[in-house]
C-alpha positions as CSV (number, residue, x, y, z in Angstrom):
1,E,16.1,8.4,19.8
2,G,13.7,8.9,17.0
3,S,10.6,7.9,15.0
4,G,9.5,6.8,11.6
5,R,6.9,5.1,9.4
6,F,6.8,2.4,6.6
7,V,6.6,4.0,3.1
8,V,6.8,3.2,-0.6
9,T,9.2,5.4,-2.1
10,D,9.0,7.3,-5.4
11,R,11.0,4.3,-6.7
12,G,8.1,2.0,-5.8
13,E,10.5,0.2,-3.1
14,A,9.6,-0.4,0.7
15,A,11.4,1.6,3.0
16,Y,11.5,2.8,6.4
17,E,11.2,6.8,6.7
18,V,12.9,8.5,9.5
19,T,10.4,11.3,10.6
20,A,12.2,12.7,13.8
21,L,15.6,11.8,15.3
22,D,17.4,13.1,18.1
23,P,20.5,14.7,16.6
24,R,22.8,13.6,19.7
25,S,21.6,9.9,19.1
26,L,23.8,7.1,17.9
27,L,21.7,6.8,14.9
28,A,22.6,10.4,14.0
29,T,26.0,10.6,15.1
30,H,27.4,7.3,14.6
31,V,25.2,6.0,11.7
32,G,24.8,9.3,9.8
33,L,20.8,9.0,9.5
34,Q,18.8,12.3,9.1
35,P,15.3,13.0,9.2
36,G,13.8,12.5,6.1
37,D,15.9,9.5,5.1
38,Q,14.2,6.3,3.7
39,V,16.1,3.2,4.7
40,A,15.8,0.7,1.9
41,S,18.1,-1.9,3.0
42,V,20.7,-3.0,5.6
43,N,23.5,-5.3,4.5
44,G,21.6,-6.0,1.3
45,T,18.3,-7.0,2.9
46,P,15.4,-4.8,2.1
47,L,13.4,-3.7,5.2
48,G,10.1,-4.7,4.3
49,T,6.8,-3.0,5.0
50,S,5.7,-3.7,8.5
51,V,7.0,-3.8,12.0
52,A,7.3,-7.7,11.9
53,A,9.5,-7.6,8.9
54,G,11.7,-5.0,10.8
55,R,11.8,-7.2,13.6
56,A,12.8,-10.2,11.7
57,L,15.6,-8.3,9.8
58,F,16.7,-7.2,13.3
59,E,16.8,-10.6,14.3
60,Q,18.6,-11.8,11.2
61,L,21.3,-9.1,11.9
62,A,22.0,-10.1,15.7
63,G,25.6,-10.5,16.1
64,E,26.9,-8.5,13.1
65,V,29.3,-5.9,13.7
66,R,29.4,-4.3,10.1
67,F,26.5,-2.6,8.4
68,V,26.0,-1.2,5.2
69,V,22.7,0.8,5.2
70,V,21.1,2.2,1.9
71,V,19.1,5.1,2.2
72,L,17.3,7.4,0.0
73,R,17.9,10.8,0.7
74,R,16.1,13.8,-1.0
75,G,15.5,11.1,-3.8
76,Q,19.1,10.0,-4.2
77,P,20.7,6.8,-2.9
78,V,23.2,7.2,0.1
79,V,25.3,4.6,1.2
80,L,26.0,4.6,5.3
81,S,28.7,2.1,6.5
82,F,29.5,1.6,10.1
83,E,30.7,-0.8,12.7
84,V,29.3,-1.5,16.4
85,D,31.5,-2.3,19.3
86,A,30.8,-5.9,19.8
87,D,31.0,-5.2,23.7
88,R,28.2,-2.6,23.9
């Protein structure tokens, strides 16, 4: 669906920058992510700076159906809220 890399934002915060994203993917159509977005937090938890930190966050959020993702888009914070179908 896409790719990215861990970065430090202009604000000095750790984030995951979306470098490429299939515009037909659920991350684009359902979540609202765009290439260049820097994901700073999910449900209030910072992403961290490594794959291990990202994996730990993923495990922490397992079972959740409502998500609030804060991204920096062109330097400005944007809040993306979405729900997932628990049956998927």
